[in-house]
LOBAKOL-216011 format. One record per residue (C-alpha): residue number from 1; y, z, x; residue in one letter. Coordinates in Angstrom, 3 decimals, decimal comma, padded with zeros to 6 digits. Layout:
% residues N
n yy zz xx res
NUM Y Z X A $
...
% end
This chain:
% residues 324
n yy zz xx res
1 -008,176 015,599 -029,257 M $
2 -006,807 013,175 -031,599 R $
3 -003,941 015,294 -032,219 F $
4 -002,495 015,137 -028,738 F $
5 -001,842 011,432 -028,017 T $
6 -001,094 008,768 -030,432 Q $
7 -003,487 006,252 -029,037 R $
8 -006,395 005,051 -030,489 R $
9 -009,768 006,390 -029,166 H $
10 -012,483 003,549 -028,192 F $
11 -015,195 004,465 -030,275 R $
12 -012,442 004,320 -033,236 D $
13 -011,786 000,912 -033,151 L $
14 -012,764 -001,758 -035,613 S $
15 -015,435 -004,664 -033,835 E $
16 -011,810 -006,857 -035,107 Q $
17 -009,542 -004,852 -032,839 E $
18 -012,547 -004,688 -029,762 V $
19 -012,024 -008,569 -030,082 L $
20 -008,358 -008,805 -029,706 A $
21 -008,144 -005,906 -027,463 L $
22 -010,599 -007,908 -025,213 A $
23 -008,356 -011,666 -025,827 I $
24 -005,555 -009,837 -024,663 S $
25 -007,076 -008,182 -021,553 S $
26 -008,319 -011,573 -020,638 E $
27 -005,080 -012,710 -020,966 E $
28 -002,982 -010,163 -019,155 D $
29 -005,838 -010,923 -016,586 D $
30 -005,396 -014,736 -016,315 A $
31 -001,418 -014,016 -015,561 R $
32 -001,689 -010,976 -012,524 I $
33 -003,853 -013,229 -011,102 Y $
34 -001,195 -016,379 -011,413 R $
35 000,929 -013,470 -010,177 S $
36 -001,006 -012,753 -007,441 Y $
37 -001,583 -016,943 -006,557 A $
38 002,134 -017,607 -006,975 E $
39 003,135 -014,639 -004,921 R $
40 000,061 -015,435 -001,864 L $
41 001,144 -019,276 -001,903 R $
42 004,107 -019,719 000,445 A $
43 001,907 -017,552 003,408 E $
44 -001,395 -018,053 002,285 Y $
45 -002,188 -021,190 000,095 P $
46 -005,937 -020,873 000,425 D $
47 -005,971 -017,310 -001,372 T $
48 -003,355 -018,714 -003,924 A $
49 -006,783 -021,437 -004,788 A $
50 -008,912 -018,476 -005,272 I $
51 -006,777 -016,662 -007,216 F $
52 -005,737 -020,046 -009,398 D $
53 -009,371 -020,330 -009,779 G $
54 -010,057 -016,635 -011,351 M $
55 -007,185 -017,095 -013,467 A $
56 -009,001 -020,565 -014,868 E $
57 -012,103 -018,743 -015,647 E $
58 -009,739 -015,776 -017,637 E $
59 -008,286 -018,836 -019,655 D $
60 -011,737 -019,854 -020,994 G $
61 -013,043 -016,558 -021,499 H $
62 -009,701 -015,670 -023,631 R $
63 -010,636 -018,818 -025,652 R $
64 -013,746 -018,223 -026,565 A $
65 -012,873 -014,848 -027,831 L $
66 -010,214 -016,647 -029,770 I $
67 -013,210 -019,040 -031,166 N $
68 -015,129 -015,960 -032,217 L $
69 -012,247 -013,626 -033,744 H $
70 -011,047 -017,426 -035,962 R $
71 -014,998 -017,548 -037,593 L $
72 -015,572 -014,022 -037,982 R $
73 -011,976 -012,525 -039,008 F $
74 -009,489 -015,965 -038,986 G $
75 -006,400 -016,486 -037,622 E $
76 -004,828 -013,683 -037,508 V $
77 -005,464 -011,602 -034,266 I $
78 -004,126 -007,936 -034,558 P $
79 -001,666 -006,620 -031,778 L $
80 -003,565 -004,617 -029,542 I $
81 -003,229 -003,623 -025,779 R $
82 -004,516 -001,413 -023,018 R $
83 -002,104 001,069 -023,528 E $
84 -002,492 002,179 -026,796 H $
85 -005,991 002,679 -026,107 V $
86 -006,541 006,507 -024,594 A $
87 -008,810 006,282 -021,612 G $
88 -008,891 002,104 -021,175 F $
89 -008,547 001,454 -017,935 Y $
90 -005,441 000,693 -016,754 A $
91 -003,667 -002,523 -014,269 R $
92 -001,489 -001,861 -011,518 R $
93 001,757 -003,364 -011,642 P $
94 002,217 -007,003 -009,803 V $
95 005,590 -005,417 -008,210 W $
96 003,143 -002,830 -006,866 L $
97 000,670 -005,129 -006,085 V $
98 003,101 -007,276 -004,187 Q $
99 003,491 -004,390 -001,796 N $
100 000,006 -004,226 -000,796 L $
101 -001,369 -005,932 002,256 P $
102 -003,042 -009,800 001,825 L $
103 -007,191 -007,310 002,085 E $
104 -006,073 -004,468 -000,594 R $
105 -005,073 -007,130 -003,014 I $
106 -008,634 -009,106 -002,649 R $
107 -009,852 -005,321 -003,450 E $
108 -007,922 -004,635 -006,233 E $
109 -008,790 -007,957 -007,973 A $
110 -012,984 -007,015 -007,216 E $
111 -011,389 -003,718 -008,645 A $
112 -010,293 -005,694 -012,022 M $
113 -013,457 -007,711 -012,755 E $
114 -015,370 -004,251 -012,665 R $
115 -013,436 -003,070 -015,413 E $
116 -013,535 -005,958 -017,448 A $
117 -017,802 -005,796 -017,000 E $
118 -017,696 -002,104 -018,143 R $
119 -015,044 -002,720 -020,871 F $
120 -017,744 -005,725 -022,258 Y $
121 -021,177 -003,655 -021,396 L $
122 -019,614 -000,603 -023,579 E $
123 -018,060 -003,232 -026,834 A $
124 -021,341 -005,219 -026,966 A $
125 -023,088 -001,879 -027,363 K $
126 -020,610 -001,022 -030,425 R $
127 -021,019 -004,420 -032,128 S $
128 -022,905 -005,014 -034,982 S $
129 -023,038 -008,851 -034,880 D $
130 -025,240 -010,218 -033,435 A $
131 -022,977 -013,599 -031,788 A $
132 -020,312 -010,906 -030,736 T $
133 -022,948 -008,930 -029,109 R $
134 -024,294 -012,207 -027,792 K $
135 -021,059 -013,354 -026,114 L $
136 -019,540 -009,669 -024,837 L $
137 -023,033 -009,674 -023,413 G $
138 -022,174 -013,063 -021,302 D $
139 -018,876 -012,010 -020,569 L $
140 -019,829 -008,992 -019,216 A $
141 -022,188 -010,346 -017,253 A $
142 -019,699 -013,449 -016,266 A $
143 -017,302 -010,692 -015,105 E $
144 -020,599 -009,269 -012,659 A $
145 -021,076 -012,863 -012,058 G $
146 -017,194 -013,488 -010,503 H $
147 -018,210 -011,911 -007,693 E $
148 -020,202 -014,894 -006,941 E $
149 -017,652 -017,184 -008,514 R $
150 -015,175 -015,838 -006,426 A $
151 -017,441 -016,608 -003,540 G $
152 -017,558 -019,761 -004,130 E $
153 -014,138 -019,885 -004,432 L $
154 -013,872 -018,962 -001,536 V $
155 -016,226 -021,557 000,478 E $
156 -014,396 -024,139 -001,093 K $
157 -010,735 -022,674 -000,267 H $
158 -011,306 -020,215 002,035 L $
159 -013,383 -021,739 005,293 D $
160 -014,073 -019,045 008,358 G $
161 -011,114 -020,869 009,930 E $
162 -008,890 -020,592 007,120 A $
163 -008,976 -016,959 006,306 R $
164 -009,289 -016,189 010,141 E $
165 -006,132 -017,539 009,943 T $
166 -004,930 -015,535 006,945 E $
167 -006,218 -012,669 008,475 D $
168 -004,033 -012,952 011,587 R $
169 -001,018 -013,941 009,333 M $
170 -001,636 -011,089 007,116 A $
171 -002,017 -008,655 010,690 H $
172 001,155 -010,140 012,416 R $
173 003,381 -009,453 009,299 Q $
174 002,347 -005,744 008,235 F $
175 003,400 -005,467 012,580 V $
176 006,544 -006,833 012,228 L $
177 007,441 -005,358 008,728 T $
178 005,779 -001,858 009,070 W $
179 004,390 -000,861 012,829 V $
180 007,504 -002,384 014,960 Q $
181 010,326 -000,366 013,325 P $
182 008,246 002,106 012,840 G $
183 007,200 002,355 016,346 L $
184 010,684 002,302 017,418 A $
185 011,826 005,297 015,088 G $
186 009,091 007,419 016,204 L $
187 009,760 006,681 020,160 M $
188 013,643 007,371 019,214 D $
189 012,947 010,381 017,243 G $
190 010,173 011,832 019,819 S $
191 012,364 011,153 022,562 V $
192 016,070 011,018 021,809 S $
193 015,200 014,665 020,585 T $
194 014,103 016,110 023,190 L $
195 016,932 017,113 024,830 A $
196 019,408 019,074 022,085 P $
197 016,231 020,712 021,073 I $
198 014,954 022,325 024,168 F $
199 018,477 022,431 025,657 A $
200 019,709 024,347 022,483 T $
201 015,776 026,442 023,326 A $
202 016,835 027,517 025,775 F $
203 020,327 028,197 026,079 A $
204 020,186 030,271 022,655 T $
205 016,585 031,694 023,101 Q $
206 016,626 031,641 019,261 D $
207 014,736 029,968 017,573 T $
208 015,960 029,928 014,083 W $
209 019,240 027,832 015,712 T $
210 016,823 025,930 017,588 T $
211 015,201 024,545 014,044 F $
212 018,715 023,900 012,755 L $
213 019,530 022,240 015,688 V $
214 016,132 020,464 014,932 G $
215 016,708 019,811 011,826 L $
216 020,231 018,050 011,974 A $
217 019,294 016,036 014,954 A $
218 016,167 014,530 013,209 S $
219 017,379 013,677 009,886 V $
220 020,517 012,503 011,186 G $
221 018,624 010,446 013,764 A $
222 016,425 008,968 010,611 G $
223 018,959 008,542 008,836 I $
224 021,504 006,195 011,438 S $
225 018,277 004,465 012,928 M $
226 017,173 003,633 009,322 G $
227 020,074 001,998 007,982 F $
228 020,492 000,285 011,628 T $
229 017,192 -001,223 010,830 E $
230 018,142 -001,989 007,266 A $
231 021,645 -004,589 008,339 A $
232 020,238 -005,510 011,449 S $
233 018,415 -008,832 009,777 D $
234 017,502 -009,394 006,317 D $
235 014,080 -010,789 007,646 G $
236 014,589 -014,591 006,119 E $
237 014,966 -016,155 009,267 L $
238 013,403 -013,624 011,711 S $
239 009,883 -013,357 008,724 G $
240 010,164 -009,813 009,652 R $
241 010,207 -009,267 006,006 G $
242 011,899 -006,946 003,611 S $
243 014,691 -004,928 005,572 P $
244 014,720 -002,191 003,130 L $
245 010,568 -001,813 004,143 K $
246 011,546 -001,529 007,716 R $
247 014,483 000,382 006,800 G $
248 011,824 002,848 005,395 V $
249 009,512 002,512 008,167 A $
250 012,305 003,315 011,220 S $
251 014,006 006,388 009,031 G $
252 010,795 008,400 008,507 V $
253 009,458 007,723 011,922 M $
254 012,214 009,062 013,488 T $
255 012,610 011,688 011,816 A $
256 008,914 012,729 011,988 V $
257 008,996 012,288 015,400 G $
258 012,047 015,027 015,997 G $
259 011,182 016,900 013,329 L $
260 006,914 017,332 015,445 G $
261 008,770 019,741 018,086 H $
262 011,242 021,111 016,196 A $
263 008,938 022,492 013,564 L $
264 007,527 025,004 015,969 P $
265 010,468 026,628 016,248 Y $
266 010,397 028,195 012,507 L $
267 007,502 030,769 014,640 I $
268 010,567 033,608 015,909 P $
269 008,840 034,872 019,276 H $
270 010,799 032,178 021,502 F $
271 007,878 031,680 024,162 W $
272 004,972 031,394 021,581 T $
273 007,200 028,588 019,369 A $
274 008,199 026,819 023,034 T $
275 004,654 026,526 023,958 I $
276 003,347 024,858 021,192 I $
277 006,344 022,784 020,729 A $
278 005,329 021,641 024,325 W $
279 002,003 020,842 023,379 I $
280 002,925 018,618 019,801 V $
281 005,168 016,908 022,136 V $
282 002,384 015,870 024,344 F $
283 000,370 014,617 021,839 F $
284 003,395 012,801 020,081 E $
285 003,995 011,049 023,542 L $
286 000,375 010,515 023,801 W $
287 000,206 008,995 020,461 A $
288 003,310 006,382 020,701 I $
289 000,990 004,647 023,698 A $
290 -002,263 004,630 022,430 W $
291 -000,033 003,048 018,754 I $
292 001,593 000,687 021,508 Q $
293 -001,487 -000,317 022,729 K $
294 -003,569 -000,974 019,408 R $
295 -000,797 -003,037 017,512 Y $
296 001,700 -004,349 020,151 M $
297 -001,182 -005,136 022,526 E $
298 000,459 -003,435 025,795 T $
299 -001,679 -002,098 028,219 P $
300 -002,439 001,564 027,733 F $
301 -001,619 002,285 030,826 L $
302 001,306 000,821 031,058 R $
303 002,422 002,269 027,715 A $
304 001,875 006,003 028,929 A $
305 003,672 005,647 031,950 L $
306 006,670 004,445 030,501 Q $
307 006,465 007,050 026,900 V $
308 005,220 010,057 029,063 V $
309 007,302 009,709 032,115 L $
310 010,334 009,040 029,887 G $
311 009,500 011,729 027,622 G $
312 008,591 014,196 030,456 A $
313 012,418 013,465 031,827 L $
314 014,333 013,610 028,815 V $
315 012,403 016,878 028,062 L $
316 013,203 018,196 031,905 A $
317 016,985 017,341 031,332 A $
318 017,216 019,386 027,924 G $
319 015,181 022,502 029,710 V $
320 017,610 022,365 032,867 L $
321 020,505 021,878 030,905 I $
322 019,949 024,740 028,652 G $
323 018,654 026,909 031,464 S $
324 022,302 026,171 033,722 G $
% end
């Protein structure tokens, strides 16, 4: 299999190269933790302090590895990184993690420690030098113990009240950036497209024409809602988050809301398609009411009355106009 990849296999690395790989990996992990800390410092200062502490731990590992390399192999450390080794665990790019919620970033850090522990255990098995084997084993234990260390840091920087505050802020940010614009889009797409789709259906009784009208109305509404949401607020003063994220959430959910009851008209039989479309509309409207209750803290009965009654009126208007 060596002929099919330009990467080295872990089993082919020398002990010096394994040490060099460990050094570069520790350096990368420390930088990642500091990036997490910088990303979170403004909104979640207590969690940022935890990642600062974890970065210092990685710096200590790197220094111990460099000292060992200096004793065994000299000052020149070979340039070898994760991406040079086939099958070696990879780190998610920081710019992708920045878009994750707070709890997912914490889970990402835990996964990093588990992967590092496995690496050191495998590296220790391959070492013939007692000092090297001992250090790698100690580092594996240290990575395994990072969960305990993280717990100590949590106790130091993130008491129950601080954790609750940060989680509440993270939930609020998620609602403002994703749920609120997405819900507005879903409501607009589900309700506003009812009249043109069912008016076309009952006026023509042609399922393909009805589908094309529904597709055009859904995609057009999605594009319009997406651009409107993104352009309405840059998020800096309101704290609603990235306009791009909000625009995507609003635009996609608007299109989904309309396509839900347009897609049944791909079925060539008119009444079969129409009955299925009505069923889809029923579930769409109740889903909107549930989301309002779950994330917007709207009483379920009030949300159901507003959404279901409003949707039913728009649906009836479309049927009456198309049948007239």
